[in-house]
C-alpha positions in Angstrom: -129.3 -45.6 21.5 -127.1 -43.3 19.5 -123.4 -42.7 19.0 -121.3 -39.5 19.1 -121.9 -37.0 16.4 -119.6 -37.1 13.3 -119.5 -36.4 9.6 -120.5 -39.3 7.3 -123.3 -40.6 5.1 -125.9 -43.4 5.5 -124.5 -45.3 2.5 -120.9 -45.2 3.7 -121.9 -46.4 7.2 -124.1 -49.2 5.7 -121.1 -50.4 3.6 -118.8 -50.2 6.6 -121.4 -52.3 8.6 -121.6 -54.8 5.8 -117.8 -55.1 5.6 -117.5 -55.7 9.3 -119.9 -58.7 9.3 -120.7 -59.5 5.7 -122.6 -62.8 6.5 -125.0 -61.4 9.0 -125.6 -57.8 7.8 -128.2 -56.9 5.2 -128.2 -53.4 3.6 -131.6 -52.0 2.6 -132.7 -48.9 0.7 -135.8 -47.4 2.4 -138.3 -44.8 1.2 -137.1 -41.6 -0.3 -137.0 -38.6 2.1 -136.9 -35.1 0.7 -135.8 -36.3 -2.7 -132.9 -38.2 -1.2 -132.3 -42.0 -0.8 -131.7 -43.5 2.6 -130.1 -46.7 3.6 -130.3 -48.8 6.8 -128.3 -51.9 7.7 -129.7 -54.8 9.7 -127.7 -57.3 11.7 -129.8 -60.5 11.3 -127.8 -62.4 14.0 -128.3 -59.7 16.7 -131.7 -58.5 15.4 -130.6 -54.8 15.4 -131.3 -52.2 12.8 -128.9 -49.3 12.3 -129.2 -46.1 10.4 -127.3 -42.8 10.1 -129.5 -39.8 11.3 -128.7 -36.3 10.0 -128.9 -33.4 12.5 -127.7 -30.6 10.2 -129.7 -28.7 7.7 -128.3 -28.9 4.1 -127.1 -25.5 2.8 -124.4 -26.4 0.3 -124.2 -28.9 -2.5 -121.3 -30.8 -0.9 -123.5 -31.5 2.1 -125.5 -34.0 0.0 -122.4 -36.3 0.4 -121.2 -35.6 3.9 -123.7 -35.1 6.7 -123.3 -34.3 10.4 -125.2 -36.8 12.5 -125.0 -40.0 14.5 -125.8 -43.7 14.2 -129.2 -44.9 15.6 -129.5 -48.4 16.9 -132.9 -50.1 17.2 -133.9 -53.6 18.3 -136.2 -55.5 15.8 -138.3 -58.5 16.3 
């Protein structure tokens, strides 16, 4: 499942998820992709993993901070 498209960043969204439910949410850094770091956040209570997926190609330096994309939601076991 995915949300509406908007401008943000995986780290900002992970921090927002952690602040909403700080006891049950765990933020993890995953493997580097294209010389960039990527973060996911996992709700341990609901067993759901979230991440921010980028849909826009990076053309300018400021796009390394602010991406156009959506939040993906995936059930985990």
